[in-house]
Every structure is written in C-alpha cells, then in structure tokens.
Legacy VTK file of the C-alpha trace (Angstrom):
# vtk DataFile Version 3.0
C-alpha trace
ASCII
DATASET POLYDATA
POINTS 56 float
-28.951 -27.101 -1.173
-28.888 -23.304 -1.569
-27.230 -21.649 -4.538
-25.074 -18.617 -3.864
-24.321 -15.926 -6.388
-20.623 -15.399 -7.023
-18.968 -12.070 -7.549
-16.458 -13.386 -10.052
-15.997 -11.483 -13.308
-17.230 -13.121 -16.505
-13.664 -13.738 -17.696
-12.310 -15.141 -14.425
-11.025 -18.263 -16.159
-8.814 -16.100 -18.372
-7.071 -14.616 -15.332
-4.190 -17.038 -14.914
-1.733 -16.653 -12.041
0.897 -15.587 -14.585
-1.335 -12.812 -15.938
-2.077 -11.594 -12.424
1.640 -11.638 -11.544
2.490 -9.603 -14.642
-0.185 -7.049 -13.782
1.155 -6.800 -10.229
4.715 -6.320 -11.504
3.469 -3.610 -13.850
1.845 -1.716 -10.983
4.984 -2.028 -8.839
7.151 -0.805 -11.700
4.876 2.180 -12.318
4.961 3.041 -8.609
8.779 2.863 -8.532
8.947 5.099 -11.602
6.576 7.616 -10.006
8.618 7.715 -6.785
11.842 8.069 -8.769
10.362 11.004 -10.683
9.276 12.675 -7.446
12.782 12.247 -5.967
14.389 13.597 -9.135
12.120 16.654 -9.178
12.738 17.209 -5.456
16.523 17.277 -5.897
16.310 19.405 -9.054
14.312 21.968 -7.088
16.838 21.889 -4.224
19.663 22.444 -6.720
17.759 25.299 -8.375
17.118 27.013 -5.047
20.739 26.491 -3.974
20.158 24.275 -0.954
22.452 21.606 -2.460
25.840 22.831 -3.738
26.659 22.104 -7.388
29.925 20.208 -7.940
31.900 20.781 -11.123
LINES 1 57
56 0 1 2 3 4 5 6 7 8 9 10 11 12 13 14 15 16 17 18 19 20 21 22 23 24 25 26 27 28 29 30 31 32 33 34 35 36 37 38 39 40 41 42 43 44 45 46 47 48 49 50 51 52 53 54 55
C-alpha cells in the first residue's frame, strides 16, 4: 500500500467546524463593513459635489 503525503496544516485537528464558521462570519462582516464604507463615501462625495440635493 502506498503512502500519500497530505497537505493538511499541523494544527488541523484544532480547526473545528465552529472555529471555521466564526472565521467565515468574520470575513463576511468585514466585507459588509467595507462595502458600507464605500457606499457612504460615494454618497458623501455626491452631496459635496451637489449631485444629490440636501434636505433640511
């Protein structure tokens, strides 16, 4: 029987499904925050330039 080398990290047993899910949620949250910041900056620029009217 041949032995095959695995490409698993040394700490692969420590990577529980819960830990992986939390990491994934963290990335999604960071991406949402980045997109929100881009949208906010976009509309601030439009307001500054006068393309969107300011309501009092």
